[in-house]
C-alpha positions in Angstrom: 188.1 53.2 87.6 186.7 54.0 90.2 187.9 51.2 92.1 191.2 52.3 91.9 191.2 54.5 94.1 192.4 52.6 97.1 193.2 56.2 100.1 192.6 59.7 100.5 194.8 61.3 102.7 195.5 64.8 104.2 196.3 66.8 107.1 194.1 67.1 109.8 194.7 70.6 109.8 193.5 71.1 106.6 191.2 69.1 104.8 190.4 69.1 101.4 186.5 69.7 101.1 186.4 70.3 97.4 188.0 66.6 96.9 185.6 65.7 99.6 182.5 67.7 98.8 183.2 66.4 94.6 183.2 62.6 95.1 180.3 62.8 97.7 178.3 64.1 95.3 179.6 62.0 92.4 178.6 58.7 94.1 182.3 58.1 94.7 183.8 55.8 96.9 186.6 57.7 98.9 188.4 56.3 101.7 189.7 58.7 103.4 192.6 59.0 106.6 193.6 62.5 107.9 196.8 62.6 110.2 199.0 65.5 112.0 202.2 64.4 109.7 200.7 64.1 106.1 201.9 67.5 104.6 200.6 66.7 101.1 197.4 65.5 100.5 197.9 62.5 98.3 195.7 59.7 97.0 196.7 56.5 96.8 195.2 53.7 94.0 195.8 49.9 94.2 198.2 49.3 92.0 200.9 51.6 93.3 200.3 54.8 91.6 199.5 57.7 93.2 198.4 62.2 93.1 199.7 64.4 95.0 198.2 67.8 95.8 194.6 69.4 96.3 194.7 70.8 92.4 196.4 67.6 90.7 193.6 65.7 92.6 190.9 67.7 92.1 190.6 67.5 88.3 191.5 63.8 88.9 188.0 63.5 90.6 186.6 66.3 88.7 187.5 64.3 85.3 186.0 61.1 86.8 183.2 62.4 87.4 182.4 63.7 84.8 182.0 67.4 85.7 184.3 69.1 83.0 183.6 70.7 80.3 182.3 69.5 76.8 185.5 71.4 75.3 189.0 73.0 75.5 187.8 76.2 76.5 185.6 75.5 79.2 187.7 73.1 80.3 190.6 75.7 80.6 187.6 78.2 81.9 186.8 76.0 84.5 190.9 75.2 85.4 191.0 79.0 85.8 188.5 79.1 88.4 190.0 76.0 90.8 193.0 78.3 90.8 191.1 81.1 92.2 189.1 78.8 94.4 192.1 78.0 96.3 192.8 81.6 96.9 189.6 81.7 98.8 190.6 79.4 101.3 194.1 80.6 101.5 193.0 83.2 103.6 192.8 86.1 100.2 191.5 88.9 100.4 187.7 87.4 101.6 185.4 90.0 101.0 187.2 91.4 97.7 186.7 88.1 96.6 183.2 87.6 97.5 182.5 91.3 95.2 183.7 89.8 92.3 182.6 86.6 91.8 179.3 87.9 92.7 179.7 90.4 90.0 180.6 87.4 88.0 177.2 85.4 88.3 175.2 88.6 88.0 173.3 87.4 84.6 175.2 83.5 85.7 173.7 79.9 86.6 177.2 78.3 87.0 180.3 78.7 87.1 181.1 77.7 83.6 179.0 77.8 80.7 175.4 76.5 81.9 175.7 73.2 82.7 177.1 72.4 87.0 181.1 71.8 86.8 184.0 70.8 89.4 184.6 74.6 89.3 181.5 75.5 91.4 181.7 72.6 93.2 185.6 73.9 94.1 184.2 77.2 94.5 181.4 76.5 97.4 183.7 74.2 98.8 185.8 77.2 99.5 183.1 79.6 100.5 181.8 76.9 103.2 185.4 76.0 104.6 185.8 79.6 105.7 182.7 78.4 108.1 181.5 81.6 110.5 183.2 84.4 107.8 180.8 83.1 105.1 178.0 82.4 107.1 178.0 85.8 108.0 178.0 87.5 104.8 175.5 84.9 103.4 172.9 85.9 106.3 173.8 89.4 105.0 172.0 91.3 101.5 176.0 92.1 101.1 176.2 89.8 97.7 172.9 88.6 95.8 173.9 86.8 93.2 176.8 84.4 95.0 174.7 83.9 97.8 171.4 82.4 95.2 174.2 80.1 93.3 175.4 79.3 96.4 171.7 78.4 98.3 171.0 76.5 94.5 174.0 75.2 95.1 173.3 73.5 98.7 169.9 72.7 97.8 170.8 70.8 94.5 172.9 68.1 96.9 171.2 68.7 99.8 172.4 65.3 101.5 176.1 65.2 100.3 177.3 68.3 100.5 175.7 68.4 104.8 177.5 65.3 105.4 180.3 66.5 104.3 180.4 70.2 106.5 179.5 68.2 108.8 182.4 66.5 109.6 184.7 68.7 108.4 183.6 72.1 108.7 185.4 73.8 111.1 187.1 70.8 112.5 190.8 72.2 112.4 193.2 70.2 114.5 191.2 66.6 113.6 190.5 66.1 110.2 188.0 64.0 111.7 184.2 63.9 112.3 183.4 63.9 115.4 180.0 61.7 115.1 183.1 58.9 114.3 183.3 59.1 118.0 182.0 55.9 119.9 178.2 56.4 121.3 179.2 54.9 125.0 182.2 58.2 124.6 180.0 60.5 124.4 180.4 62.8 127.6 177.7 62.6 130.3 176.8 65.9 129.9 176.0 66.6 125.9 172.7 65.0 124.4 170.5 65.1 121.5 169.3 68.3 122.8 171.9 69.8 123.7 173.8 69.5 120.1 170.4 70.9 118.7 171.4 73.6 121.0 174.4 74.4 119.4 174.2 72.9 115.3 177.9 71.7 114.3 180.7 71.6 116.7 184.6 72.0 116.3 187.5 71.7 118.5 188.1 75.2 118.6 183.9 75.8 119.9 183.1 77.8 122.8 179.6 77.7 124.8 177.5 79.9 126.6 176.3 78.4 129.5 172.5 77.6 129.3 172.1 79.0 125.7 169.5 78.1 123.3 169.3 79.0 120.0 167.5 81.9 118.8 167.1 83.5 123.1 170.9 84.5 123.3 170.5 88.5 124.1 174.0 89.9 124.3 175.6 93.2 124.8 178.4 95.5 124.3 179.0 98.0 126.8 182.2 100.1 125.9 182.9 103.8 127.9 182.7 106.5 125.3 185.8 108.0 126.7 188.1 107.0 124.1 188.1 105.0 120.7 187.8 101.4 120.1 191.0 99.4 120.9 192.1 95.7 120.7 190.8 94.9 123.8 187.6 96.4 123.0 187.5 94.4 119.9 187.9 91.4 121.7 185.3 91.9 123.3 182.9 92.6 121.0 183.7 90.1 118.2 183.3 86.8 120.3 179.4 89.2 121.2 179.3 89.0 117.6 180.9 85.5 116.9 178.0 83.7 120.3 175.2 86.3 118.2 175.5 84.0 115.0 176.0 80.7 116.5 173.1 81.1 118.7 171.0 83.2 116.2 170.5 85.6 118.7 171.4 89.6 119.0 174.2 91.9 120.4 173.2 95.5 122.0 175.2 98.0 121.4 175.2 100.0 124.9 177.2 103.0 125.8 178.1 102.8 129.4 178.0 106.6 130.2 177.5 106.6 133.8 180.9 109.1 134.2 180.2 112.6 132.6 184.5 114.0 133.6 185.3 111.6 130.9 183.0 111.3 128.1 181.7 112.7 124.6 179.7 112.5 121.9 183.3 112.0 120.1 183.4 109.4 121.7 180.0 108.1 121.0 180.2 108.7 117.7 183.5 106.7 116.7 182.9 104.2 118.5 179.6 103.4 116.6 182.1 103.8 113.6 185.2 101.1 115.1 182.3 98.7 116.3 180.3 99.2 112.4 184.3 98.9 110.9 184.8 95.2 112.3 181.3 94.2 111.0 179.2 94.2 114.2 175.5 94.1 113.0 173.4 95.5 116.8 169.3 95.5 117.0 170.0 98.9 118.8 171.7 101.8 120.8 170.9 101.7 124.2 172.8 104.2 126.3 172.8 104.0 130.4 172.1 107.4 131.0 168.9 106.2 129.7 167.5 104.3 132.5 169.1 106.6 135.1 166.0 107.9 136.4 164.7 103.9 136.8 168.5 104.0 139.0 167.1 106.4 141.2 164.7 104.8 141.8 165.9 101.1 142.9 168.7 103.3 144.7 165.9 105.0 146.8 164.1 101.6 147.4 167.7 99.9 148.3 167.9 102.6 151.2 165.0 102.3 152.4 165.0 98.2 152.7 168.3 99.5 154.5 170.3 97.8 152.3 172.3 100.5 151.0 173.2 103.5 152.9 174.7 107.1 152.6 177.7 108.0 153.5 179.9 110.5 153.9 183.4 108.8 155.4 186.7 110.6 153.9 187.6 109.1 150.3 190.9 107.6 151.2 189.8 106.4 155.0 187.1 104.7 153.2 189.5 102.6 150.8 191.9 101.4 154.1 188.3 101.0 156.3 187.4 98.0 152.9 190.7 97.0 153.0 190.7 96.4 156.8 187.3 94.8 156.7 186.2 98.0 158.8 182.7 99.1 159.3 181.9 102.6 158.8 180.3 104.7 161.3 177.5 105.4 159.0 176.6 102.0 158.2 173.9 102.4 161.1 171.9 105.2 159.8 168.2 105.0 160.3 167.0 104.9 157.5 165.3 108.4 157.0 168.3 110.3 158.0 169.7 107.6 154.8 167.1 109.3 153.0 167.9 113.1 154.2 171.0 112.5 152.8 170.2 111.5 149.7 168.0 114.0 149.0 171.5 116.5 149.7 172.9 114.2 146.7 170.3 114.2 144.4 170.2 118.8 144.5 174.1 118.6 144.6 174.4 120.5 148.0 177.4 121.4 149.5 176.3 118.9 152.0 175.0 116.2 149.5 178.6 116.5 148.0 180.7 115.6 150.3 178.5 111.8 150.3 178.5 108.7 148.5 175.7 106.5 148.4 176.9 102.2 149.9 175.3 98.9 149.4 175.3 97.3 152.8 176.8 94.1 151.5 179.5 92.1 154.4 182.3 93.9 155.3 184.0 90.8 156.6 183.6 88.9 153.1 187.2 87.4 152.2 186.2 88.9 148.4 186.8 92.8 149.4 184.6 93.8 146.3 181.4 93.0 148.5 182.6 95.0 151.5 179.9 97.8 150.9 180.7 99.2 147.8 180.2 102.4 146.1 177.1 103.0 144.4 176.2 106.0 143.8 179.4 109.4 143.4 178.2 113.2 143.4 179.9 115.1 140.3 178.6 118.6 138.9 179.9 118.1 135.6 177.2 118.3 132.7 176.4 115.1 131.3 177.1 115.0 127.5 173.7 113.7 126.8 171.6 115.4 129.4 173.2 118.2 130.0 173.1 119.1 134.1 170.0 117.6 134.6 171.7 115.4 137.5 174.3 116.4 140.0 175.7 112.4 140.7 175.6 109.1 139.1 175.8 105.8 139.8 179.3 103.6 139.5 179.6 101.0 136.6 178.9 98.4 139.8 175.5 99.5 140.4 174.4 100.8 136.9 175.8 97.0 134.8 174.0 94.3 137.1 170.8 96.7 136.6 170.7 97.3 132.9 171.4 93.9 132.1 168.8 92.4 133.9 166.7 95.3 132.7 167.6 95.1 128.9 167.0 91.2 129.0 170.3 90.1 128.4 171.0 86.8 128.4 174.5 86.4 128.6 177.7 88.7 129.9 180.5 88.9 128.7 183.3 90.4 130.6 187.0 90.2 130.5 188.3 87.9 133.5 190.2 90.9 135.2 186.7 91.0 136.5 186.3 87.8 138.2 186.6 89.2 142.0 183.6 91.8 141.2 180.7 88.2 140.1 180.5 87.9 142.9 179.5 91.4 143.9 177.6 91.6 140.6 175.1 88.9 141.9 174.7 89.9 144.7 173.8 93.3 144.0 171.0 92.0 141.3 170.0 89.8 143.9 169.8 92.8 146.4 167.7 94.4 143.9 165.7 91.0 143.1 166.1 91.1 139.3 166.5 88.6 137.2 170.2 86.8 137.0 172.4 87.2 134.5 174.6 85.0 133.4 178.2 85.8 133.3 180.8 84.7 130.1 184.6 85.4 131.2 187.3 86.0 128.9 191.2 86.9 129.2 191.7 90.0 128.3 194.1 90.9 125.2 197.2 92.1 126.1 199.6 93.0 123.3 203.3 93.6 123.2 205.0 96.7 123.5 201.3 98.0 123.7 199.7 100.5 126.3 195.7 99.9 126.7 194.7 101.9 129.0 192.8 104.8 127.8 194.1 107.2 130.9 197.3 106.8 128.9 196.6 107.0 125.0 195.3 109.6 126.8 197.9 110.9 127.5 199.8 110.3 124.1 196.9 112.7 122.7 197.0 115.7 125.0 200.6 115.7 124.6 201.1 115.9 121.0 202.8 112.4 121.1 200.2 111.2 118.4 198.4 112.8 115.7 194.8 111.5 117.5 193.3 108.5 118.1 193.8 107.0 114.4 197.9 107.2 115.1 199.2 104.3 112.9 201.0 103.7 116.5 197.5 103.4 118.0 196.2 99.7 119.8 192.6 101.1 118.1 191.1 100.1 115.5 191.1 103.5 113.8 195.0 103.2 114.0 195.8 99.7 113.2 193.3 100.2 110.3 195.2 103.7 109.5 198.7 101.1 109.7 196.8 98.5 106.9 195.6 95.7 109.1 192.6 94.3 107.8 189.4 93.7 109.6 190.1 89.9 108.4 192.9 89.3 109.6 192.2 90.6 113.7 189.2 88.6 113.0 191.1 86.1 112.9 193.3 86.7 115.0 190.8 86.6 117.8 188.7 84.3 116.9 191.7 81.8 116.9 192.2 82.1 120.4 188.8 81.1 121.2 187.3 81.7 124.4 190.3 81.4 126.2 190.5 82.2 129.8 194.2 82.3 130.4 195.7 86.1 130.4 198.2 85.7 127.6 200.7 88.6 126.0 200.0 88.3 122.4 203.6 88.9 119.7 202.5 91.9 117.2 204.2 89.2 114.9 201.2 86.5 115.0 198.6 89.5 113.5 200.8 91.0 111.6 201.3 87.3 109.9 197.5 87.0 109.1 197.3 89.8 108.1 200.4 89.4 105.0 198.6 86.1 104.0 195.3 88.2 103.2 196.7 90.6 101.4 200.1 89.1 99.9 197.8 87.3 97.1 195.1 90.0 96.0 197.6 93.4 96.8 199.2 95.5 93.8 202.8 96.2 92.7 204.4 99.4 92.0 208.0 99.9 92.1 209.8 103.0 94.4 212.9 104.5 94.1 214.7 106.1 97.1 215.3 109.6 96.3 218.7 110.5 98.3 220.8 109.9 96.4 219.4 108.0 93.7 221.5 106.7 90.5 221.1 107.2 87.2 222.0 104.4 85.2 222.0 104.9 81.3 221.8 101.8 78.6 223.8 102.4 75.5 222.0 100.1 72.9 218.7 101.1 75.4 215.4 102.2 73.4 216.3 105.4 71.1 212.5 106.7 72.2 210.6 105.5 75.4 207.6 103.4 74.7 204.9 101.4 77.1 203.9 98.6 77.9 200.8 97.6 79.6 201.4 94.6 82.3 199.7 93.2 85.2 199.5 94.9 88.8 199.5 91.6 90.2 201.1 88.5 88.4 198.7 86.0 89.5 195.3 88.5 90.2 193.8 89.9 87.4 192.1 91.5 89.6 194.6 94.0 91.1 193.8 95.6 87.1 196.9 97.3 85.0 199.8 99.3 85.3 202.0 101.2 82.2 205.3 100.5 82.5 207.7 102.5 80.7 210.8 101.5 79.4 214.1 104.5 78.5 217.6 104.3 78.1 218.1 106.3 81.1 216.5 105.0 84.2 216.8 105.4 88.0 217.9 103.3 90.7 218.9 103.1 94.4 222.3 104.1 95.6 221.9 101.1 98.2 221.7 99.0 94.8 224.2 100.2 92.9 227.1 100.3 95.8 226.9 96.3 95.3 227.6 96.2 91.6 230.5 96.0 90.5 231.8 96.1 86.7 230.7 94.5 83.9 228.5 92.1 86.5 225.6 91.6 84.4 222.1 91.9 87.0 218.1 92.1 86.0 216.1 95.6 85.8 213.3 93.5 86.8 209.9 92.8 84.4 212.7 94.4 81.5 215.3 91.9 81.1 219.6 91.3 81.9 221.8 94.3 81.8 225.4 94.8 81.9 226.5 97.2 84.3 230.3 98.2 81.6 231.0 102.0 83.8 230.4 103.4 87.0 231.3 107.3 88.0 232.0 108.2 91.4 233.1 111.8 92.6 235.9 113.5 94.7 234.5 111.2 98.3 234.2 107.7 96.5 230.0 108.1 96.3 228.2 107.2 93.0 227.0 109.8 90.6 226.4 107.3 87.4 226.3 104.4 85.5 226.6 103.3 82.2 226.1 100.0 81.0 224.4 97.1 78.5 221.0 95.9 77.5 221.7 92.5 76.8 218.5 91.0 77.1 219.0 87.6 76.3 220.6 86.9 79.8 219.0 84.0 81.9 217.9 85.8 85.2 219.1 83.0 87.2 222.4 83.6 86.7 222.7 87.8 87.8 223.1 87.9 91.8 221.0 91.0 91.9 217.7 92.2 90.9 216.4 95.4 90.6 213.8 97.6 90.9 214.2 100.7 88.9 211.7 104.0 86.9 211.7 105.6 83.9 213.6 108.8 83.3 210.7 110.9 82.7 208.3 114.0 84.4 206.2 111.4 85.2 207.1 110.1 88.5 205.1 110.7 91.5 206.5 111.8 94.6 206.5 109.5 97.8 206.9 110.0 101.3 207.2 106.5 103.0 206.4 106.2 106.7 207.8 103.4 109.0 206.4 103.7 112.5 207.3 101.9 116.0 206.4 100.9 119.3 205.3 103.5 121.7 207.2 102.0 124.3 210.9 100.6 124.4 209.5 97.5 127.0 207.3 94.2 126.1 204.7 94.5 129.7 205.0 97.2 132.0 205.0 96.2 135.9 202.7 96.3 138.0 203.7 100.3 139.6 205.7 100.9 137.3 205.7 104.7 135.2 204.8 103.8 131.2 206.7 107.6 130.7 210.1 106.1 131.8 210.3 103.5 129.5 209.3 105.9 126.5 210.6 104.6 122.6 211.9 108.5 121.8 212.1 107.8 118.2 208.2 106.2 117.1 208.5 108.1 113.8 210.5 107.9 110.0 209.6 109.6 106.7 212.0 108.6 103.9 211.2 111.0 100.7 210.8 108.7 97.2 209.9 108.6 93.9 207.1 106.0 92.6 206.0 105.1 89.2 203.0 107.5 87.6 200.4 104.3 88.0 200.7 106.0 91.8 198.8 109.3 90.8 195.2 106.6 90.5 196.0 105.4 94.0 193.3 106.0 96.5 193.8 106.3 99.9 192.9 102.9 101.9 194.9 100.8 99.2 196.8 98.9 100.5 200.1 97.8 98.1 202.9 96.2 97.8 205.9 98.3 96.8 208.4 95.6 94.7 211.3 94.4 97.4 210.1 97.2 99.7 207.5 95.5 101.8 203.8 96.3 102.2 202.4 99.7 102.5 198.5 101.5 102.7 197.9 105.0 100.8 197.7 107.3 104.0 196.8 110.6 101.8 196.8 110.5 98.0 197.7 112.1 95.0 196.9 115.8 95.5 199.0 117.5 93.3 203.3 117.0 91.7 204.2 119.3 94.6 202.2 117.1 97.8 203.7 113.7 97.5 201.0 111.0 98.3 202.0 109.6 101.8 202.7 105.7 102.0 202.3 103.9 105.4 204.4 100.9 105.8 202.2 97.5 106.6 205.0 95.3 109.5 204.7 91.8 108.0 204.6 89.5 111.1 209.5 89.4 110.5 210.6 93.2 111.8 210.2 93.2 115.4 211.3 97.0 116.2 211.8 99.5 112.5 213.6 101.4 113.2 216.0 100.1 116.2 
């Protein structure tokens, strides 16, 4: 009875959204208590009885609310969807789940039969609980059937569901509604209009200064001198986050002001990488689109006396800036400056000796304000516009101009540029242009990792890696090729929020998140290391080989099925054979128990053959060894298992330390193996688990028997260094 329910207690880190939503929709009074110490969701009754666990309590609420089926079969279908819904919020492969449900709902109004049930509540809550992750997909046209169903449920029970999501979605760490605070505890600088600007807030959400819903315009502006790496990804994904939160837009702009380093190859791959990250940009622009306007602005500043042409040698200029010494050219007349400016434009011998500098403040303690360089001569042709220009603007000059010109409201920059913020604002002021807000975030640094494009280029040019998409590289293409799911990278970066603290992050955390995403859905296969593999003959095994069709993943039907062959003679790993004693009972995975009766060795003591008998009535609980095995058939697939290690042996390079002194001499290891016949069907990019070996990504699929399938090992967050 309803009045018997006394209290729902749960962890403040994971509010049980589906239970609370179901009770709210059904009108069941459900007092709640969030606690950081609660490990299991518990429903307490007035008579002292208790129910434990989200799944159990959700089924109880479903029956109490009459949200179950009309017959036993429908009840079973509902239970099946309740189990599936839990995998959505547990971080399974989110978009694959969305695709599966979208197809399922193509001709359905509800998940089970023709009526609303607790299954609909559970799936709705699973999607809503992922927050921005689902909201960004909901706005796209990718899953129309799923979105149609979701919007229908949201509209039908809008009051109840808005209340629940407003209180708990995004409230990890609190488990309590912000609205529950007494009014007098409101921060003085937050009023109702502020709330209207930013919508629902969570403890991990971060604000942009003076941002308004629908009026935020951001830009992601990489230099096309390399592929997108982890450091860039953080900037790109923060732009995406703020654009979605404030219903704004992102411009993808290529900061192509240095033709010596840039190329169309990098432009094309940066676009590919940005799209891989799921970033929807409003348009693509190039700083080079604004070269004529930048030239006009430079000439305007010369005429106004806030810029001058300087022919001081570069090293001397750097020393003078450090010492606060004014250049001898600083007092040149406007006429002299314009004359030398024209020489620079022409790329003449005299012009090549000069650069254009801003006349700011040579005594300012902030050295970035000590007359920075605005233009340098460079005769190298530009990858987009050829040899039209012989001089190019610096980033310091072009960025504040183009940001203001394109209507950018907030420029996101890593905190390493903090000292240059004053310069950015001063240059905009001298130009007479609209001020753009700067939002700082901490640069993403990873242990044992180089993010400098100059250093990464050295590895490419010297053949130390296979290219910019090498799995050892911290580029988006590299880490994806190694088996990282983009959902894991997004979660990893969003969890860091907008912190400005410089942190050296461990790879383990990223790979642990990745494992939680791939493990619930990736198919299972079997491989045996080729070197010294041992034949086990089962004397009472099947006289003729037979095949059984079994799931590729025992807990996820979406992984499909595979064919497993059973024979009298099977292959096992040599390392496993070494662990077996005569008369020992072992378990052959996906078959049953066997007793090893005979172990044959050669003159050097190496095991060459085993003989045993099947003991299928034996208990798998009593055996110490659980062995993977493969039938002796000519259908086995040749494999190459590849493991990678860090490129350097030191966690963090110190200032001035040469990375060449800490190169890792062994960063790649390949092992030949044989795999089950089903691996002929693996597609490039498919992720799988080799039983007892770990997770792998198919890099090169099956082409012909003589060419091995290449599988790249995916770290799981436990191994520090696979090759040491």
